[in-house]
C-alpha angles and dihedrals in degrees: 000000000000115000095244098028109147095026115119120203122193113196133189091190142153142175115002119314103064095031089054092053096046094045090059090052088050090050086059093053103267115143104243118196109194116201113212135178114263113256095004110043127184105351089230086075089075101043090104142330100229100122103072089307095319133102118272091216094049098049089048095051106035113048120130092024134118119232119219118180113213134155096225091191093059114101092232093055092073095079091050091051091046092053093045095049090046087061098039129100094192133028118197129186138168099173123149115290111290095006096111092048091053090053091051090250101117116143090246095054094043094048091047090054098038111031092182095053122109109216119197118192120189119192142158100249108001138264097292140029134067092295095051096107098040120116110245124204123174097256093048092052091048087056095046092047091055093243093126091054090065100034124083133024132316088266102043139025113228129197119238109266095237131051092269097164092050092046091049091051092046093051094051091047089052093049093041091053091050089050090050091050090054090048092051090050088059101036103026086226129112124222143192122265114196122188127176123195092225092053093044094051088040089062089055089049093060098106093054088044093054093040095048101037098043098029096048098234126066118232109276123239105260106169111228092345124092116259094220107021130069137225091025128129140032127351126177123228124217091266091061096251121125131238125192122212139170132203113201106177145008094267090057091046091056093047091048091053095047104036104025106029091027087217103114092172091068090070087068098041106127091230093056108034094108136032091243091054092046090053090049091051095034093131096058092039093053091047091055093047092047091050090056094042091049090071093054137066120243092251089052092051092047093049091052093048094048094045087053092047092237113153110256143155141191118239105244131189121229089260091052092048088054088060096040109155093218094056089048092049091052094046092237098154126091135166127251125193123232131178086260095050140276122329133185118256133179117240114245111277096242107080110202114198112244094013132092116196119252097245091183126174126292103246124237115235108289092350091144100038101103094043093049093047090050089050088052090056101255114145122240095245090055092049091048091053090049090054090053092048095046095244090124 
């Protein structure tokens, strides 16, 4: 039996945050019915065409779901929504601010009509407060949460290269829904799960918050180096390739000096005898390390680091990550079907003994519409008329 077998999730979702949450529920066996706009669908479908003509974001976020096209603003859509919600265990939405309320799908109205329903609302800034009605895109939330102020180089702030605010919100929505399902199992009552992108990313900003507010100075932008640990970050070998390393304590620092740099006296240098001093003298420290590494190949550096049990990594490209030997050794790749053919997909990170994730197809736009409407009891002639009228 799949962990969430028998759980039905209805989702009015778009872009990243809500689709990421519901895809993880689908991976666990929940039936996820994704409502999309007729003719257009989730706008993430058109972000790019890099995956055999399909969007990289969409194929990542929407496997194992069913796609139902429905113009939720059309008067005749109300009966479809009512029948869907009546059968659902979970309702998820991340529409623009106020849109769900205008459709009569506010958390309050849904919970009043369906006491056992779990309602999950994902927004940029939450359901109240001065920012409630603001549009919230990932970059904008990174800015509002202070993430851009600590990311980048001394000369320039830089956005995180993935949709980190959306992903954070999706993760908390996912875990919140699982928690609500457990609560319902015990109490027989549904509940409301509210997640805002700002608050989700704000949780991930807790270290800079504590460091800056209580320490007096926020962590400085330091590129790929660590703002408060040294040595930590990228160092080039003599062949031009880059190795990343991190020293976490004084024992590791001594081992690094003796077995990797082969300069044991550096461990007792007054400029470097504590992490705080190493950060203060980071420029001269990095210069000394780079001078030694400059006489070695990347393989030689990595061998020394690994032999000394010092944390290290090789800088890989996206293509090199796709062929990572550790993922291959752990059999972490699977295949997922799309309308354009099979594609590779990583298995979900949480490995549950005795259970293999669903990894079902990525649906074509509206591919399940007719089947779902028939299941809801709508006659074929009505469905055909709705197709003609653009309702579905």
